[in-house]
C-alpha positions in Angstrom: -7.4 -33.0 56.7 -4.3 -34.8 55.4 -1.4 -32.8 53.8 -2.2 -34.6 50.5 -5.8 -33.4 50.4 -4.8 -30.0 51.3 -2.3 -30.1 48.3 -5.0 -31.4 45.9 -7.3 -28.7 47.0 -4.7 -26.0 46.5 -3.8 -27.3 43.1 -7.5 -27.2 42.0 -7.8 -23.7 43.2 -4.9 -22.8 41.4 -6.2 -24.4 38.3 -9.6 -22.8 38.7 -8.0 -19.3 39.1 -6.0 -19.8 36.0 -8.9 -20.7 33.9 -10.9 -17.8 35.3 -8.0 -15.6 34.6 -7.7 -16.9 31.1 -11.3 -16.5 30.4 -11.4 -13.1 31.9 -8.4 -11.9 29.6 -9.8 -13.5 26.5 -13.3 -11.9 27.1 -11.8 -8.6 27.7 -8.6 -8.5 25.7 -8.5 -11.4 23.4 -11.9 -11.8 21.6 -12.8 -8.0 21.6 -9.6 -7.1 19.6 -8.6 -10.0 17.8 -11.8 -11.8 17.2 -12.4 -15.5 16.8 -9.4 -17.1 15.1 -11.9 -19.0 13.0 -14.0 -16.0 12.0 -14.2 -16.5 8.2 -15.7 -13.0 7.8 -12.2 -11.7 8.5 -10.3 -14.4 6.7 -11.6 -14.1 3.1 -10.2 -12.7 0.0 -9.0 -9.1 -0.6 -11.0 -6.6 -2.6 -10.6 -5.9 -6.4 -8.4 -2.7 -5.9 -8.8 -0.2 -8.8 -5.7 0.2 -10.9 -5.3 4.0 -10.1 -4.6 3.1 -6.7 -1.4 1.3 -7.5 0.0 4.4 -9.1 1.9 6.9 -6.9 0.3 8.9 -4.2 1.6 12.3 -3.0 0.8 14.1 0.4 2.4 16.1 3.2 1.2 16.9 6.4 3.1 20.2 7.4 0.9 22.7 5.5 -2.8 21.4 4.8 -4.0 23.9 2.3 -5.0 23.8 -1.5 -2.3 26.1 -2.2 0.3 23.9 -0.7 -1.2 20.8 -2.7 -1.1 22.9 -5.9 2.3 23.9 -5.4 3.5 20.3 -5.0 1.3 18.7 -7.9 2.7 21.5 -10.1 6.3 21.0 -9.1 5.8 17.1 -9.7 4.4 17.7 -13.2 6.9 20.4 -14.1 9.9 17.9 -13.1 8.0 14.9 -14.7 7.5 13.0 -11.6 4.4 10.9 -11.7 1.4 11.3 -9.3 -2.0 9.9 -9.7 -3.5 10.5 -6.2 -3.4 13.5 -4.0 -4.1 12.7 -0.3 -5.8 15.5 1.8 -4.9 14.6 5.4 -6.3 16.6 8.5 -7.3 19.3 9.0 -9.3 20.0 6.0 -12.8 20.3 7.7 -14.1 23.0 10.0 -14.4 20.6 12.7 -13.2 16.9 12.9 -15.6 14.7 10.9 -18.3 17.2 10.2 -17.5 16.9 6.5 -17.6 20.7 6.0 -14.6 21.9 3.9 -12.7 24.7 5.6 -12.9 27.2 2.9 -10.0 29.2 4.4 -7.7 26.5 3.7 -9.4 25.2 0.4 -11.2 28.2 -1.2 -13.8 27.5 -3.6 -13.8 23.6 -3.0 -16.1 22.7 -5.9 -13.9 24.6 -8.5 -10.7 23.0 -6.8 -11.8 19.4 -6.2 -13.4 19.0 -9.7 -10.3 20.7 -11.2 -8.1 18.2 -9.8 -10.1 15.4 -11.5 -10.1 17.3 -14.8 -6.4 17.3 -14.5 -6.5 13.5 -14.1 -5.8 13.1 -10.2 -7.6 11.1 -7.8 -8.5 12.7 -4.5 -8.7 10.7 -1.1 -9.6 12.5 2.0 -8.7 11.7 5.8 -11.6 11.0 8.2 -12.0 9.0 11.4 -15.3 7.8 13.1 -15.3 10.4 15.9 -17.7 13.2 16.6 -15.8 15.8 18.3 -16.8 18.2 21.1 -13.2 19.6 21.0 -10.8 19.4 18.1 -7.2 20.4 18.3 -6.1 21.6 14.9 -9.3 22.5 13.3 -10.7 26.2 12.6 -13.5 25.5 14.9 -12.0 23.9 18.0 -14.9 24.0 20.4 -17.9 22.2 18.9 -20.1 21.2 21.9 -23.2 21.9 19.8 -22.0 19.5 16.8 -21.3 16.8 19.4 -24.6 17.5 21.3 -26.7 17.1 18.1 -25.5 13.7 17.6 -25.7 12.8 21.5 -29.2 14.1 21.8 -30.4 11.9 18.9 -28.8 8.8 20.2 -26.2 8.5 17.3 -23.2 7.8 19.6 -22.1 4.5 21.1 -21.6 4.0 24.7 -24.5 6.5 25.5 -22.3 9.3 24.3 -19.4 8.7 26.6 -16.6 11.0 25.5 -13.3 9.6 24.8 -10.0 11.2 24.1 -7.9 10.7 21.0 -4.9 12.4 19.5 -6.9 15.1 17.9 -9.2 16.2 20.6 -12.3 14.6 22.5 -15.4 13.0 21.0 -17.8 10.1 20.8 -18.0 7.2 18.6 -20.6 7.2 15.8 -22.9 4.1 16.2 -22.4 2.1 13.0 -25.3 -0.2 14.2 -27.7 2.6 14.2 -29.6 3.1 10.7 -30.5 6.6 11.9 -27.1 7.6 12.8 -25.8 6.2 9.5 -28.3 8.3 7.5 -27.2 11.3 9.5 -23.4 10.5 9.1 -23.5 9.4 5.4 -25.8 12.4 4.6 -23.0 14.8 5.8 -20.4 12.7 3.8 -22.6 13.4 0.5 -21.0 16.9 0.4 -17.6 15.2 -0.5 -19.2 12.4 -2.8 -20.7 15.3 -4.7 -17.3 16.7 -5.4 -16.0 13.4 -6.6 -13.8 12.4 -3.8 -12.4 8.9 -4.6 -11.5 7.5 -1.2 -11.2 7.9 2.5 -8.1 7.5 4.4 -9.4 5.7 7.5 -7.2 6.7 10.6 -7.1 4.2 13.5 -9.5 5.7 16.1 -11.7 2.6 16.1 -9.0 0.9 18.2 -9.9 3.3 21.2 -13.6 1.9 21.2 -13.6 1.0 25.0 -15.1 1.9 28.3 -13.2 2.5 31.3 -14.3 0.7 34.4 -12.2 2.5 36.9 -8.6 2.4 35.7 -9.2 -0.7 33.6 -10.2 -0.5 29.9 -13.2 -2.5 29.1 -13.1 -3.3 25.4 -16.9 -3.0 24.8 -19.4 -0.3 24.3 -23.1 -0.3 24.2 -24.7 0.5 20.7 -28.0 0.3 19.3 -27.6 -3.3 18.5 -26.4 -4.1 22.0 -23.0 -4.6 23.5 -20.2 -4.3 20.9 -16.6 -5.4 21.1 -13.7 -3.3 19.9 -13.0 -5.8 17.1 -16.6 -5.8 15.9 -16.7 -2.0 15.9 -13.5 -2.0 13.9 -14.9 -4.3 11.2 -18.1 -1.9 11.0 -15.8 1.1 10.6 -13.6 -0.5 7.8 -16.6 -2.4 6.0 -19.3 0.2 6.3 -17.3 3.2 5.1 -15.9 1.1 2.1 -19.3 -0.5 1.2 -21.0 2.8 1.3 -18.4 4.6 -0.7 -18.7 1.9 -3.3 -22.5 3.0 -3.7 -21.3 6.4 -4.6 -18.2 5.6 -6.7 -17.5 2.0 -8.3 -13.9 2.7 -8.1 -13.9 4.0 -4.7 -11.3 2.9 -2.2 -10.4 3.1 1.5 -6.8 3.4 2.8 -6.8 1.5 5.9 -4.3 0.2 8.4 -3.2 -3.3 8.0 -0.5 -4.0 10.6 0.9 -1.5 13.1 3.4 -2.6 15.7 1.9 -5.2 18.1 -1.6 -3.6 18.6 -3.5 -5.9 16.3 -1.6 -8.8 15.2 -4.9 -10.1 13.3 -4.7 -6.8 11.2 -6.7 -3.5 11.7 -9.1 -3.7 8.7 -10.7 -7.1 7.8 -9.4 -8.4 4.5 -12.5 -7.8 2.6 -12.6 -4.2 3.4 -9.0 -3.5 2.7 -8.5 -2.4 -0.9 -5.3 -0.3 0.1 -3.4 -0.4 3.3 -0.6 1.3 5.0 1.6 0.4 8.0 2.1 3.8 9.8 3.5 5.7 11.6 7.2 5.5 11.4 9.7 8.4 11.9 12.4 9.4 9.6 15.1 7.2 10.7 17.0 4.0 9.8 17.1 2.1 13.1 15.4 2.2 16.5 17.7 3.5 19.1 15.6 2.5 21.8 14.8 6.0 22.9 12.2 8.6 21.5 13.9 11.1 19.2 13.4 14.7 19.3 12.5 14.8 15.8 9.6 12.3 16.6 7.9 15.2 18.6 7.6 17.5 15.6 4.4 15.9 14.5 1.5 16.9 16.7 -0.9 14.5 15.0 1.1 11.2 15.7 -1.3 8.7 16.7 1.1 6.2 18.0 4.5 7.7 18.9 7.6 5.6 19.1 11.0 5.3 17.9 10.8 2.9 14.8 11.8 3.8 11.5 12.1 2.0 8.0 13.1 -1.6 9.8 9.6 -1.3 11.6 7.9 -0.4 8.3 9.6 -3.4 6.5 8.5 -5.8 9.3 5.0 -4.6 9.2 4.6 -4.9 5.5 5.9 -8.5 5.6 3.6 -9.5 8.5 0.6 -7.8 6.7 1.5 -9.9 3.5 1.5 -13.1 5.6 -2.0 -12.4 6.7 -2.8 -12.0 2.7 -3.3 -8.2 2.7 -2.7 -7.4 -1.0 -1.7 -3.7 -1.5 0.4 -2.6 1.2 3.0 0.4 1.7 4.2 2.9 4.1 4.7 6.6 4.2 7.8 7.1 2.0 10.8 8.3 4.3 8.5 7.9 7.3 5.6 9.9 8.6 7.0 11.8 11.6 9.7 14.4 12.1 11.2 17.3 10.7 14.3 16.6 8.6 14.4 13.6 6.1 18.0 12.3 5.7 18.6 12.1 1.9 19.8 8.7 1.8 16.9 7.5 3.7 14.4 9.2 1.6 16.0 7.3 -1.6 16.1 3.8 0.1 12.6 4.1 1.3 11.5 5.3 -2.1 13.1 2.1 -3.6 11.4 -0.1 -1.1 8.1 1.6 -2.0 8.6 0.9 -5.6 8.2 -2.6 -5.1 5.2 -2.5 -2.8 1.6 -2.2 -4.0 1.3 1.2 -2.3 3.7 4.0 -3.1 2.7 6.7 -0.7 5.1 9.6 -0.8 4.2 11.7 2.1 4.1 12.8 5.7 5.9 15.5 7.6 9.1 16.9 6.2 10.1 18.5 2.9 8.4 16.6 -0.1 9.1 19.2 -2.9 12.0 17.2 -4.5 13.3 20.2 -6.3 14.1 21.9 -3.1 16.0 18.7 -2.0 19.4 17.5 -3.6 19.6 16.8 -7.3 20.4 13.2 -6.8 17.2 12.7 -4.7 15.1 14.3 -7.5 16.8 12.2 -10.2 16.6 8.8 -8.4 13.2 9.3 -6.7 11.7 10.1 -10.2 13.4 7.1 -11.7 11.8 4.8 -9.2 8.5 6.6 -9.2 8.4 5.8 -12.8 9.4 2.2 -12.4 6.5 1.8 -9.9 4.2 3.2 -12.5 5.5 1.0 -15.2 4.8 -2.1 -13.0 1.2 -1.4 -12.5 -0.1 -4.0 -15.1 2.0 -6.5 -13.3 0.7 -5.4 -9.9 -2.7 -5.3 -11.0 -2.7 -9.0 -12.3 -1.8 -9.9 -8.8 -4.7 -7.8 -7.4 -7.1 -9.9 -9.6 -5.3 -13.4 -8.6 -5.6 -12.4 -4.8 -9.2 -11.2 -5.0 -10.0 -14.7 -6.5 -8.4 -16.5 -3.9 -4.8 -17.0 -5.5 -1.5 -15.5 -5.1 -1.2 -12.0 -3.4 1.5 -9.5 -4.4 4.0 -10.0 -1.7 5.3 -13.2 0.0 8.0 -13.2 2.8 11.0 -15.9 1.9 14.2 -16.9 3.3 16.6 -14.2 4.0 16.2 -11.2 6.4 13.3 -9.1 5.4 13.4 -10.7 1.9 10.1 -11.2 0.0 8.8 -12.2 -3.5 7.2 -9.6 -5.4 4.7 -11.4 -7.5 6.3 -14.7 -8.6 9.1 -13.3 -10.6 11.1 -10.6 -8.4 13.1 -11.3 -5.1 13.5 -7.9 -3.0 16.0 -7.6 -0.1 15.1 -4.4 1.6 17.9 -2.1 2.6 17.0 -1.0 6.2 20.5 0.4 7.4 22.5 3.3 6.1 25.0 1.0 4.3 25.8 0.5 0.7 26.6 -3.2 1.5 23.7 -5.8 1.7 23.5 -9.5 2.4 21.1 -11.2 -0.2 19.8 -14.8 -0.2 18.3 -16.0 -3.5 16.4 -19.2 -3.8 17.9 -22.1 -6.1 17.5 -21.2 -9.6 19.1 -18.6 -12.1 18.5 -15.1 -11.1 19.4 -11.9 -12.9 20.2 -8.5 -11.1 17.5 -6.4 -12.2 19.5 -3.2 -12.8 22.3 -5.3 -14.9 21.2 -8.2 -16.7 24.8 -9.3 -17.0 25.1 -10.0 -13.2 23.8 -13.4 -12.9 23.5 -15.7 -9.7 22.9 -19.3 -10.2 22.6 -22.4 -8.0 20.9 -25.6 -7.3 20.3 -24.4 -3.5 19.9 -21.2 -2.0 22.8 -18.7 -2.6 23.9 -16.1 0.1 26.3 -13.4 -0.8 27.2 -9.9 0.1 27.6 -6.8 -2.3 27.4 -3.2 -2.9 24.3 -1.4 -4.1 24.7 2.3 -5.4 22.0 4.9 -4.3 20.5 4.6 -7.7 20.1 0.8 -7.7 18.5 -1.6 -5.2 18.9 -5.4 -4.3 16.2 -6.7 -6.7 16.6 -10.0 -8.7 14.4 -11.3 -11.3 14.2 -15.1 -12.1 15.0 -17.0 -15.2 11.7 -17.6 -17.0 10.1 -14.3 -15.8 7.3 -12.7 -18.0 6.6 -9.1 -16.7 3.8 -7.0 -18.4 4.7 -3.3 -17.9 3.4 0.0 -19.0 6.4 2.2 -20.2 6.0 5.7 -21.1 9.5 7.2 -20.3 13.2 6.4 -20.6 14.3 6.9 -17.1 14.3 3.3 -16.2 15.9 2.1 -19.5 13.3 -0.3 -20.2 11.8 1.7 -23.0 11.0 5.3 -23.9 8.0 7.5 -24.8 7.6 5.4 -28.1 6.2 2.5 -25.8 3.3 4.5 -24.8 0.1 2.8 -25.7 1.5 -0.7 -26.0 2.2 -3.3 -23.6 6.0 -3.8 -22.9 6.6 -7.6 -22.0 10.1 -7.9 -20.1 11.0 -11.3 -20.7 14.0 -13.7 -19.5 14.0 -16.8 -21.7 15.4 -20.2 -20.4 12.4 -21.7 -18.5 9.1 -22.2 -20.1 6.5 -20.0 -18.5 3.1 -18.4 -19.0 1.7 -15.1 -17.7 -1.9 -14.0 -18.0 -2.2 -10.1 -17.9 -5.4 -8.6 -16.4 -5.5 -5.1 -18.0 -5.8 -2.5 -15.5 -8.4 -0.7 -17.6 -10.7 -3.8 -17.1 -10.7 -4.7 -20.9 -10.0 -8.2 -20.2 -6.9 -10.3 -20.1 -3.9 -11.1 -22.5 -1.5 -14.2 -22.1 2.0 -14.7 -23.3 3.3 -18.3 -23.2 7.0 -18.9 -23.5 8.6 -22.2 -24.9 12.3 -22.6 -25.1 14.2 -24.7 -27.7 17.6 -25.4 -28.7 17.3 -23.3 -31.9 14.8 -20.8 -30.9 12.6 -19.2 -28.5 8.7 -19.1 -29.0 6.5 -16.4 -27.4 2.8 -17.1 -28.1 0.4 -14.0 -27.6 -3.2 -14.6 -27.2 -6.2 -12.5 -26.5 -4.1 -9.5 -27.2 -5.8 -6.1 -26.5 -3.0 -3.6 -27.3 0.0 -3.7 -29.6 3.0 -5.4 -27.8 6.8 -4.3 -27.3 8.9 -7.4 -26.4 11.9 -6.5 -24.3 13.8 -9.8 -24.0 17.0 -10.6 -22.4 19.1 -12.2 -24.9 23.0 -12.9 -24.6 23.6 -12.8 -28.2 22.0 -11.2 -31.3 19.4 -13.4 -32.8 19.8 -15.0 -36.3 16.5 -13.7 -37.1 13.1 -12.7 -35.8 9.6 -13.6 -37.1 5.9 -13.0 -36.2 3.3 -15.3 -37.6 5.9 -16.6 -40.0 6.6 -13.0 -41.2 10.3 -11.9 -41.1 10.9 -8.8 -39.2 13.4 -6.3 -40.2 16.4 -5.5 -38.3 16.7 -2.0 -37.0 13.0 -1.2 -38.0 10.9 -4.0 -36.4 13.5 -5.2 -34.1 16.7 -4.0 -32.7 19.6 -5.6 -30.4 21.6 -3.9 -27.8 24.7 -6.1 -27.0 25.8 -3.8 -24.3 22.5 -4.3 -22.3 22.0 -7.8 -23.8 18.6 -7.0 -24.7 16.5 -7.5 -27.9 13.4 -5.2 -28.5 10.8 -6.4 -31.0 7.7 -4.2 -31.7 4.4 -5.8 -33.0 2.5 -2.7 -33.8 -0.6 -4.5 -34.8 -3.2 -5.5 -32.0 -2.9 -9.3 -33.2 -2.5 -12.7 -31.7 0.4 -14.9 -33.0 3.7 -16.4 -32.3 6.9 -14.4 -32.3 10.1 -16.5 -33.0 13.6 -15.6 -32.0 16.0 -17.8 -33.8 19.3 -18.6 -32.1 
C-alpha cells in the first residue's frame, strides 16, 4: 500500500470520526437542549401579557411567611411605594409541589389570599415540575409516600428515576401522560380556588436527563416515548401557562428567558413567556472572577456564580434579541446578605426601564429600614415605572401581533431602545460617570429637558449622573402615553389621575397608538409641526387627556377644536421646566393647536 493511499484512508477516517462526533454531540447536547433552529413553534410571537404584570412586583426570600409579606406590603403602602404583585416564593407548601399550603407559615390561607385580592394585589406562587421524596426546606422533609403515590401510578418520567435538584430529590411529572396531568392539575386546583394569578416556574426542567454512567444523556422516557430536554422544557412552560389560562383569563407565568450560557435559545418558548426574568445574580457590581462569601448566604440558589448587575444586563439584552417582550431581573440581585445602597438604586433605575420590575430576593427589602435616600429614590422610580405602563402595554400588543417588542439593543455598551422613543444606557459600575452613545437626531435628557444632544451621526460623550437620575434620553418627536397619579417624578400630580397623560416632544411629525391597559380599545395622537403652530390630533379618545409638552417658549395661544383655552385654567406654562400643560377634561376627539 502506497503512502498516498494510507494518507487518503487516514483522512477519510478522520472525517468520518469528526462527522460521527458531531452527530453524537448534536443528538445528545444540541437538539435536546436547543431544539431545531427552524422550529417555528419556538420562534413565534410573545403572548398578550396582562397590564397588571407590568406594574411593580415585590418579594423577599429570607422569611417566607404571611406575616412577613403583610409587613412588607403594609410598609410599602404606608410609604406610598407602588406594589401590584406579591410573589410567594419557596417554601410555602408542606412538601415541594404538593400544592398544600403550610398553615404554620400561612395561617387561614383562604382568608389571607382572598384578602390580598380585596386589597388590589395580584398573587404569584413559586412552583417547579418536581414530585419530591425529600425536600430541603419545607415542613415535611421526608415524603417518600408522596413520591411513591405518583411513581406507582406511572405519573413520573424516566420510569420514576430520582434526580437531585437544589431543593432535594424527586421525579419529573410526565406532561405527556393525561392521567398524570389530571392528578397534577387536580392538586393545583386548591390554589386556583384561592384566586392565584400566576406561577413562578423555576428552572428544574433543565435537569431532565438520564445518566449513562458519568455521562448525562439528555433524554428520558415518557408516556409518549423518548423525550428530549428541550421538548420537556417546552411542555413545562407551555402546559402550565395554558392550563392557568383556563382557570383565569389574566393568568401569567414568570419564566426564565436567558440565564448565562445554559440555553442560548431561551428557557421558555416565546408563546409561553408572558413574563420573564434572568436570575440568579448576586448583590454585586462586577464579576471578580471568584465566588463571593455573600453568594453562599442563599441556600436556594439554583445556579451559583459570581455575576452581578452586568450579567443581568447582558442577559436582558440577549433575551430582547430573541423577542422576549416582558423581561426583568431581581432588583439589586437575588443572592447574598447585604445589598450595597448605590447598587440598589442603580438596579432599581435599570428595572424602571424594563418590562418587569421585580423588587425582591435575599437581603433587606423594607426600604424604611434602609437609608432615606434609597427610600426616596426607589419610590420615585417605582412610580415612574408604574406611570409608563400604558406605553409598555402598547408594545406588549405590537409584539404579540408580530411587530416591535419593548426593548432592542443598539450601538453603545449595553445600550438599548425602550420602545421607539427612549435610549437607556445602563450603569453597571459604581461610578457616577457614564459613557453614552446616542443615535443620529435630537435627543433630550429625560430628567432635564434643557439638556439636549443633537447630531447628524451617532454622538458619544461622558457625563455624570447623580444617584437620583439615570442615563435615559428621549427622542425629538416622541409621544409617550402615561398614567400619572403622583408628583414624585415631576410629570404631573394626583390631579392627573383618571386621565391619559401624553408626554410630547415636538419637532418631528409622529403618531402613537395607545392600546389601553384595561382593554377598552385604542386611542391615537398624531403630531404635525408647522412654522407657526403645533397640531396634536386626538382620535378614539377613551379618557380625558393631559398634554405635557416640551416647549422652549410660552405659546401665543392654545385652542382645542377651535375653542381658545384659558391661561392658568385650561393650560399652564413652566418656563423653568420648559413644559406646557394643557388639560382636556372631556372625553372627546379633536385637534389641540399650540400657537408659536
